[in-house]
N, C-alpha and C positions, 0 to 999 in steps of 0.2 A: 504493499500499499504506500509506503514512503517513496518508493520509486516513482509512482504516479504523481505524487504531491510534488517531488522534486522536478519531474518533467514539466508540470504545469507552472511551477514557479519560474523555471528557465524560460519557458515559452512566453510568459507574461512579460518578462524583462526584454526579451527579443522583440516582441511585438511593439512594446512601448519605445524602443530604441530606433525601430525601423518604419513604424507605420503611423501616419497622422490620421487619427480618427475624427469623424467618421470616414469609413473607407470601404470599398468593395473588397470582400475577402473570399478567396477561393478555398473551399473545402474539398478534398478528394478522398474518396473511401473506395475500398474494394470489398464486396460482399459475395458470399456464396449465392448461386441462383437457385439452390435447392428448395428453399422455403420462401417466406414473404419478406426477406430482409430488405430488399429495395424499397418496398412499400413502407416498411418501418423507418428507413432513413428519410423518405419523402415526407412522412408524417411529422417528423421533428421540425422540418422547415416549412411545413404547410402553413398558408396564410401569412407568410412573412415577406412576400414579394421576391422570394429567391428564384433564380434561374437554375433549373435542374436539368442535367444531361446525363443520360445513361448510355453505356456501350458494353455489349457482351464480349467476353474473351472468345478467342478462336475456337476453344473447345466447348464453350457454353457453360462451363462450370462456375464462372465468376462474372460479376457485373461491376464495372467501374462506374461510379456515381460521382459526378462533378457538380458542385453547387456554388453559385456566386451570389453573395448576400451582402447588403449594405449593413455594416456593423458599427456600433457606437463606441465600443471600448474593447480593450484586451480581455476584460472580464467576461464580456459577452461571447467573444471568440471561444474561450475556454468552457463556458457554460454549455455551448453546442456540442463540443468535443466530449464533455462529460456525459451528455444525454446519449450520444451516439455509442459510447463505449459499452453500453448495456445491451447492444444488438449482438446476437449470437454470430460469431465468426467474422465480425467486421474487422477490417485493417484500415487504420487512418494513415494517410500519406501527407 
C-alpha cells in the first residue's frame, strides 16, 4: 500500500512541476476484453465531457482506452487514477 501512496505523491509533484492547471490530461489504460472493463472505465469518466477512444489489440485480448479530459488540479488527476485502479486487470500507462 505504501508503494501506491509513494507513487501518487511523486506523480503529484511531477504534475505540479510540469502542468499548468486547468489542462487537458491524457489518461491511457489497457484492459482485458474478456468482461466489461471498458464499460467500467467509461463509467468513471461518464458525464465529464471526456473524449474517449478505444482500440482493440491485434489478438483481441486487450483494449486500449485513451481519455482526454479537462482537469482542474493534480489531485483530480490522481482521484481518477485511484477510481480506475479498482477495475479488474487494468493497466495504467
